[in-house]
C-alpha positions as CSV (number, residue, x, y, z in Angstrom):
1,M,-47.6,14.1,13.6
2,K,-49.8,11.6,15.8
3,K,-49.9,9.4,13.0
4,F,-46.2,9.6,12.6
5,K,-45.5,8.2,16.2
6,I,-48.6,5.4,15.6
7,F,-46.5,4.3,12.8
8,S,-42.7,4.5,14.5
9,V,-43.6,2.6,17.7
10,A,-45.2,-0.2,14.6
11,V,-42.0,0.5,13.1
12,C,-40.2,-0.1,16.2
13,L,-42.8,-3.6,17.4
14,L,-41.8,-5.1,14.1
15,L,-38.1,-4.7,15.0
16,V,-38.7,-6.0,18.4
17,L,-40.7,-8.9,17.0
18,A,-37.8,-10.1,14.7
19,L,-34.9,-9.7,17.2
20,C,-37.0,-12.0,19.5
21,S,-38.2,-14.8,17.3
22,C,-35.4,-14.9,15.8
23,G,-32.3,-13.9,17.7
24,A,-29.0,-12.7,16.4
25,I,-29.7,-12.1,13.0
26,T,-28.8,-9.6,10.2
27,V,-32.0,-7.8,8.9
28,T,-32.0,-5.8,5.3
29,I,-35.0,-4.4,4.5
30,P,-34.9,-2.5,1.0
31,Y,-34.1,1.3,1.2
32,E,-36.4,1.7,-1.9
33,K,-39.2,0.6,0.7
34,V,-39.2,3.5,2.3
35,A,-39.1,6.1,0.2
36,G,-41.8,8.7,2.1
37,L,-42.1,8.6,5.4
38,F,-39.2,10.0,7.0
39,G,-36.6,13.3,6.8
40,G,-34.6,15.1,8.5
41,G,-33.5,14.2,12.1
42,S,-31.1,14.0,14.4
43,A,-28.9,11.2,12.6
44,G,-24.9,11.8,11.6
45,N,-23.4,12.5,8.5
46,D,-22.1,9.1,7.6
47,A,-25.1,8.0,5.5
48,Q,-24.4,8.6,2.1
49,P,-26.7,8.3,-1.3
50,A,-26.3,5.3,-3.9
51,G,-23.0,5.5,-5.4
52,S,-20.6,6.2,-2.4
53,D,-18.8,3.3,-0.2
54,Q,-20.6,3.2,2.4
55,T,-21.8,-0.8,3.3
56,A,-25.2,0.6,3.9
57,S,-27.5,-1.1,1.2
58,Q,-28.9,2.0,-1.2
59,P,-32.9,1.2,-3.4
60,A,-32.4,0.6,-6.8
61,P,-34.1,3.2,-9.2
62,I,-37.6,2.6,-8.7
63,E,-39.8,1.9,-12.0
64,T,-43.4,1.7,-10.8
65,L,-45.3,3.6,-7.8
66,P,-48.3,1.8,-5.9
67,S,-51.1,1.4,-8.1
68,A,-53.0,4.0,-6.1
69,T,-51.1,7.1,-6.0
70,T,-48.8,7.9,-9.6
71,L,-46.1,10.8,-9.2
72,P,-46.2,13.5,-11.7
73,A,-43.5,13.6,-14.2
74,P,-41.3,16.1,-13.6
75,Q,-41.2,18.9,-16.9
76,E,-39.1,22.2,-17.4
77,S,-41.1,25.0,-17.7
78,T,-42.3,26.6,-20.8
79,T,-39.7,29.5,-20.7
80,A,-36.8,29.8,-19.6
81,S,-35.0,32.9,-18.8
82,A,-31.6,33.7,-19.6
83,G,-28.7,32.6,-17.3
84,T,-30.7,30.8,-15.0
85,Q,-29.5,27.2,-14.0
86,T,-30.6,24.8,-11.2
87,T,-28.2,22.9,-9.1
88,T,-28.8,20.1,-7.3
89,A,-27.8,19.5,-3.7
90,P,-25.7,17.2,-2.9
91,A,-27.2,13.8,-1.5
92,G,-26.4,13.9,2.3
93,E,-25.7,18.0,2.6
94,T,-28.7,20.6,2.6
95,T,-28.9,23.9,1.4
96,T,-29.4,26.6,3.0
97,A,-32.8,28.7,1.6
98,A,-32.2,31.4,0.3
99,P,-35.0,34.1,0.4
100,A,-37.3,34.4,-2.9
101,S,-38.6,37.2,-4.4
102,T,-42.2,38.3,-3.1
103,T,-43.4,39.8,-6.1
104,A,-44.6,37.5,-9.1
105,A,-44.3,37.8,-12.4
106,A,-45.5,41.6,-13.2
107,S,-48.2,40.7,-15.1
108,G,-50.4,37.2,-16.7
109,M,-49.0,34.0,-15.8
110,P,-45.1,33.0,-14.4
111,G,-43.4,31.2,-17.2
112,T,-40.1,31.3,-15.9
113,K,-38.6,29.0,-13.3
114,E,-37.1,31.5,-10.8
115,E,-41.4,33.4,-11.4
116,I,-43.0,30.4,-10.8
117,I,-41.7,29.8,-7.2
118,N,-41.8,33.6,-6.7
119,Y,-45.5,33.2,-7.6
120,Y,-45.8,29.9,-5.6
121,V,-44.0,31.7,-2.5
122,T,-46.2,34.7,-2.2
123,A,-48.7,32.7,-2.5
124,Y,-48.3,30.3,0.4
125,N,-46.9,33.2,2.4
126,K,-50.6,34.8,2.2
127,I,-52.4,32.1,4.3
128,A,-51.0,32.1,7.4
129,S,-52.1,36.7,7.6
130,E,-55.1,35.9,5.1
131,S,-56.8,32.6,5.6
132,K,-60.1,31.3,7.6
133,S,-59.7,27.9,7.7
134,V,-56.5,25.1,7.1
135,V,-58.0,21.8,6.3
136,R,-56.4,18.5,5.6
137,T,-58.7,16.7,3.5
138,Y,-56.2,13.1,2.5
139,D,-53.4,11.7,4.2
140,Y,-52.6,8.0,3.3
141,T,-49.1,6.3,3.9
142,S,-48.7,3.2,1.2
143,Q,-45.2,1.4,1.0
144,Y,-43.2,2.5,-1.7
145,N,-42.7,0.1,-4.7
146,N,-43.3,-2.8,-2.4
147,I,-39.9,-2.2,-0.4
148,L,-40.2,-4.7,2.3
149,E,-36.8,-7.1,2.8
150,I,-35.7,-8.7,5.7
151,N,-32.9,-10.2,5.0
152,N,-34.5,-12.3,2.6
153,N,-36.5,-14.2,5.9
154,S,-40.0,-14.6,4.0
155,T,-41.8,-15.1,7.7
156,L,-39.9,-11.7,8.8
157,E,-41.4,-9.9,5.8
158,K,-44.4,-11.4,6.1
159,L,-44.7,-9.8,9.5
160,A,-43.7,-6.9,8.7
161,Q,-46.4,-6.3,6.0
162,T,-48.9,-7.5,8.2
163,L,-48.3,-4.8,10.7
164,M,-47.4,-2.2,8.4
165,N,-51.1,-2.6,6.5
166,Q,-52.6,-2.1,10.1
167,F,-51.3,1.3,9.9
168,M,-51.6,2.3,6.0
169,K,-54.8,3.4,5.9
170,E,-55.9,5.8,3.9
171,D,-57.8,9.2,5.6
172,T,-60.5,10.7,4.1
173,S,-61.6,12.2,7.1
174,E,-61.1,16.3,7.4
175,K,-59.0,17.0,10.2
176,P,-59.1,20.7,10.3
177,G,-55.1,22.7,11.4
178,D,-53.8,26.0,10.6
179,A,-50.8,27.6,8.7
180,S,-48.4,26.4,10.4
181,S,-49.9,22.2,10.2
182,L,-49.3,22.7,6.2
183,P,-46.1,21.1,5.0
184,P,-43.0,22.4,6.1
185,V,-44.8,21.7,9.5
186,G,-44.2,24.6,11.9
187,L,-43.5,26.8,9.0
188,T,-45.7,30.0,8.4
189,S,-43.5,31.7,6.3
190,L,-41.5,30.3,3.3
191,S,-37.9,31.1,1.6
192,I,-37.0,28.9,-1.6
193,S,-33.9,29.5,-3.9
194,P,-33.9,28.3,-7.5
195,S,-31.5,25.9,-7.0
196,Q,-33.7,23.8,-4.3
197,I,-36.1,23.2,-6.8
198,S,-35.3,21.0,-10.3
199,K,-38.7,21.2,-11.7
200,A,-41.4,24.1,-12.1
201,T,-44.4,24.2,-13.6
202,C,-47.4,26.6,-14.5
203,E,-50.6,25.4,-16.2
204,D,-53.4,28.0,-16.9
205,K,-57.0,26.2,-15.6
206,G,-59.3,29.6,-16.0
207,D,-59.7,30.6,-12.6
208,H,-56.4,29.4,-11.5
209,Y,-53.3,28.3,-12.1
210,E,-52.0,24.5,-10.9
211,V,-48.2,25.4,-10.3
212,K,-45.7,22.2,-9.2
213,L,-42.7,21.8,-7.6
214,Y,-40.3,19.2,-7.6
215,S,-37.8,18.9,-4.9
216,T,-33.9,17.9,-6.3
217,G,-33.7,13.8,-5.1
218,T,-34.0,11.9,-7.1
219,D,-33.8,7.4,-6.8
220,D,-30.2,7.6,-8.0
221,N,-29.0,10.4,-5.7
222,W,-31.8,10.9,-2.5
223,E,-31.7,13.8,-0.7
224,V,-30.2,13.2,2.9
225,D,-32.0,14.0,6.4
226,P,-34.2,16.9,5.2
227,Q,-35.3,19.5,7.9
228,P,-38.5,21.2,7.2
229,G,-37.4,24.2,5.6
230,Q,-34.0,23.6,4.3
231,G,-32.1,21.4,1.8
232,S,-35.1,20.5,-1.1
233,A,-37.4,18.1,0.0
234,G,-37.8,20.4,3.5
235,V,-39.5,23.5,1.1
236,I,-42.0,20.7,-0.9
237,G,-43.7,18.6,1.4
238,P,-44.1,16.1,4.8
239,L,-41.2,15.2,6.3
240,L,-41.3,12.1,8.9
241,R,-38.4,12.6,11.2
242,S,-35.5,10.1,12.2
243,E,-36.2,11.9,15.6
244,D,-40.1,10.9,15.6
245,V,-38.6,7.1,15.2
246,S,-36.1,6.8,18.0
247,G,-38.5,8.9,20.7
248,A,-41.0,6.9,19.7
249,A,-38.7,3.5,20.8
250,G,-37.8,5.2,24.0
251,S,-35.2,2.8,25.7
252,L,-36.8,-0.5,23.7
253,I,-34.9,-0.5,21.3
254,K,-31.3,1.7,20.1
255,F,-30.8,2.9,16.7
256,E,-27.4,3.8,14.9
257,G,-27.1,5.6,11.9
258,L,-31.0,6.3,11.9
259,H,-31.6,8.1,8.3
260,S,-34.4,9.5,5.9
261,W,-33.0,9.3,2.6
262,V,-35.7,11.0,0.3
263,G,-36.4,10.5,-3.4
264,A,-38.1,13.1,-6.1
265,A,-40.6,15.2,-3.7
266,C,-43.7,17.4,-5.7
267,V,-46.2,19.6,-4.5
268,T,-49.3,20.9,-6.6
269,A,-50.3,24.2,-5.4
270,Q,-54.1,25.5,-7.2
271,I,-53.7,28.9,-6.6
272,D,-56.6,31.9,-7.4
273,K,-55.7,34.1,-10.2
274,A,-57.5,36.8,-8.4
275,S,-56.2,36.6,-5.3
276,G,-53.4,35.1,-5.6
277,H,-54.8,32.6,-3.1
278,I,-53.2,29.1,-2.6
279,T,-57.1,27.2,-2.5
280,E,-55.7,23.8,-2.9
281,F,-52.4,21.4,-2.3
282,D,-51.0,18.1,-3.6
283,F,-47.8,16.9,-1.6
284,L,-46.1,13.1,-2.9
285,T,-43.2,12.4,-0.9
286,P,-41.2,9.3,-1.3
287,S,-38.6,8.4,0.7
288,V,-36.5,5.4,2.6
289,L,-36.2,5.2,6.7
290,H,-33.1,3.6,7.0
291,F,-30.9,2.2,10.0
292,D,-27.0,0.7,10.0
293,Q,-28.2,-1.0,13.1
294,V,-30.7,-1.8,15.6
295,T,-30.5,-3.6,18.9
296,A,-32.7,-4.7,21.3
297,A,-32.8,-6.4,24.5
298,V,-28.5,-5.2,24.4
299,V,-27.1,-8.1,22.6
300,V,-30.2,-9.2,19.8
301,K,-28.6,-6.8,16.3
302,V,-30.2,-6.2,13.4
303,S,-28.2,-4.2,10.9
304,N,-28.9,-2.5,7.5
305,C,-32.6,-2.1,7.4
306,N,-34.3,0.2,4.8
307,I,-38.2,0.8,4.6
308,G,-40.1,2.4,2.2
309,L,-42.9,4.8,2.1
310,L,-44.9,7.2,-0.2
311,F,-46.6,10.1,1.8
312,H,-49.6,11.5,0.4
313,Q,-51.3,14.6,1.7
314,Q,-54.4,16.9,0.3
315,W,-55.2,19.9,1.2
316,K,-57.8,22.7,1.4
317,V,-57.4,26.4,2.3
318,T,-60.3,28.9,3.1
319,Y,-60.4,32.8,3.0
């Protein structure tokens, strides 16, 4: 969370520089460019996904990702359980996590979507009581799909890009934590219902299974303000909450309509066959940080701001 707060300060500084250098100006930062950094927060319900009648600009469907990171393509589980259906939560709403079964597939590799989810949840919930160490081994926040527009002002765009690049660094050092440090941050017991997951896959990798879960958000139907442990992206991966941004700004800048729009997040977990323990995590979360309006120095205002970001984290767990 310390890194998130540092980046929040950078975002605030960027807005101040933009405002002070150009006076009153309308700033548009494409929504696609913020995919991945932020999730959850105290924002209201006025932010809507693409297709709504709101004035806030929404990002166009994202075709490519930064070359350094590629999101895995969602795949249906190889075996579908009869009568099982996935329900995508409407953007702007969060679904209440229904308790998932704590029992994995009776024997062998889990095959149905529900079995895979239950297997993952059971393994995740063992971490708090059975792990000896939890370590983050990789952390990288990159610009998502090169989204960064400030009212098509090339000078401000270059300034913004320079500032963002100072804080978007790969961190390959090991950072010790505990079960509550893992995404979703602050939780040590997880509950996931099939309606919160769009796709679930499981592959046999010899001594372990590779399980992948995908959130219901898409580039055409973003999940708005997910909270840790809630909604879809909230049970999948790291989120930068809107209050982290507004809190870092203090009284310097006033935000109105600050929201986090999250796309197709994915978690990949390696689960040891013999013990049922998760030994490695790989989290990818694309999102957009959106501001309806930002006011600095009381009179200077910018509106319809969007910043695209992609979170990538890797963790190891030992027992």
